[in-house]
C-alpha positions, 0 to 999 in steps of 0.5 A: 263102683264098677270096673270097665273092660279097659280098666281090667286090662290096665289092672291086670298089667299093673298086677303082673308088673307088681308080682313079677320083676321079669315083666315089662311093657313095651310099645308105642306111646305106652309110657307118658302118654299111657298108650293109644287107648290109655290101657297103660295110663300111670303105669310108667310112673308106678313102675319106672323103667319097665313101661317103655316107649318103642320106635314106630316099628312093630317088627323091632318091637316084637323082635326085641321082646323075643330076645328078652323073653328067651333071656328070661323076661316076660314082655307085654307088647302093645300094638296100637291097633291089631291091624298094625301087627301084620308089620311084625308078622314074620317075627310073631309067627315064624320066630316067636311061634316056632322058637320052642320047636326049633330050640327047646327054649320057651318064648313067653311073650304076650302081644296085646292086639286092640281088635275089632271095629268101632264106628268110623275106624275104617279099614285099617283100624278095625280088623279081627286077626285072630283066625290068621294067628290061630292058623300057626302052631306054637301061638295061643290066641285069647279072645276075652268077651267079659271084664272078668276074662279080660283081667284073668286071661291077661294075667294067665297070658303072662305066665304062659311059656308060649307066645300069647296073642291077646285080642282085646276088643276096642268096642268093649273097652268103655262100654262093658262093665262089671261090679269088681274084678274076679278072684277065680278064673276059668283056664284058657282053652275052656269055653263058657256057656254064657246062657243055657238053652234047649233049642239051638247052640250059638257059638261065638267069642269076643264082642259078639258074645254080648250081641248073642246074649241080646238075641238070646233074650229077645228069642226067649220072649218068642219062646225059643231058648238059645244056648250061648257058648263063649269060646274065650280062646280060639287057640286052643279051641274047646270042641268038647263044650261046643259038641256037648251043647250041640248034643243038647240042642241039635242046631248050631249057629256060629257067629264072628265079627271077622271075615268069613273065608277060613275063619274061626266060624268055618273051623267050628262048623267043620269040627262039629260036621266031621266029629258030631254030624249025628248030633245035628238036626239041621245043617250047621250055619255061620254068620260073619262080617261081609267079605269086603274091606271094613267101611268107614262110614258108620252106617255102612260099618253097622251093615258090614258086621253081624248085628242083633238083627242079623244074628236074630234073623239067622237064628230064626231061619235055623230054628225053622229047619 
């Protein structure tokens, strides 16, 4: 019996509700309907009064969660899509993110963002906003790439006293599976070497980890061993693990599904270039989605984001330098 990425998220929420009476879930259609992607299916029945439908106002949803959190609760907010979270942006970054710094009172809210693109989702239901939220002090930004991390990191998010932005990738919901849920987990802020290698470091996160592993397997057949590093969270960002990997390989390629300007890939390259320049045998490279709104047509969408083909070509080019 296997567990999907989506089921892991649902099970983590059920466990959090079961273990801590302070936890509740608030979002649009999360009750009887079970959420836009069914991440809360049946939870309203199991936990009556603690899985509540919200009005169509992301601003009000986050504001209510902040009020509950500073009074001792631990709310989980579900955004129907990551894109819609920008309607509550002021509440998230200015009120939740800065609240402890202004008052000394913790604001433990978890905001789940169904992030990233899927075929045919178009420009308003496909965005990856992790770099925007990581820009603001006071927020923790998680980007789980495995079933195990989707489960364990969401459970950890609920226990953290800071606001957590939990970026769960929609493309992984039903496509990524594991044999069982984990009983142990790495802490947030610690990157994972998903595949060891000697010739190049490929740093990525979220759904791009799976694409990177496909590329690493393909290049292994060509005689090149690629080390894949899964960041797991982008705020905090584990520079030490990245630097240790680059010290072993001498080359760095950073891949992300988000837009390139001012993104996570740029941050990783900047840190390695400024703190570990002497470790590099070639200029560090990055690969992102194209700097345009996300296309609706499936063929255009496939060409917009990094794919195993484009990642593989970028890796081969870097290996030649």
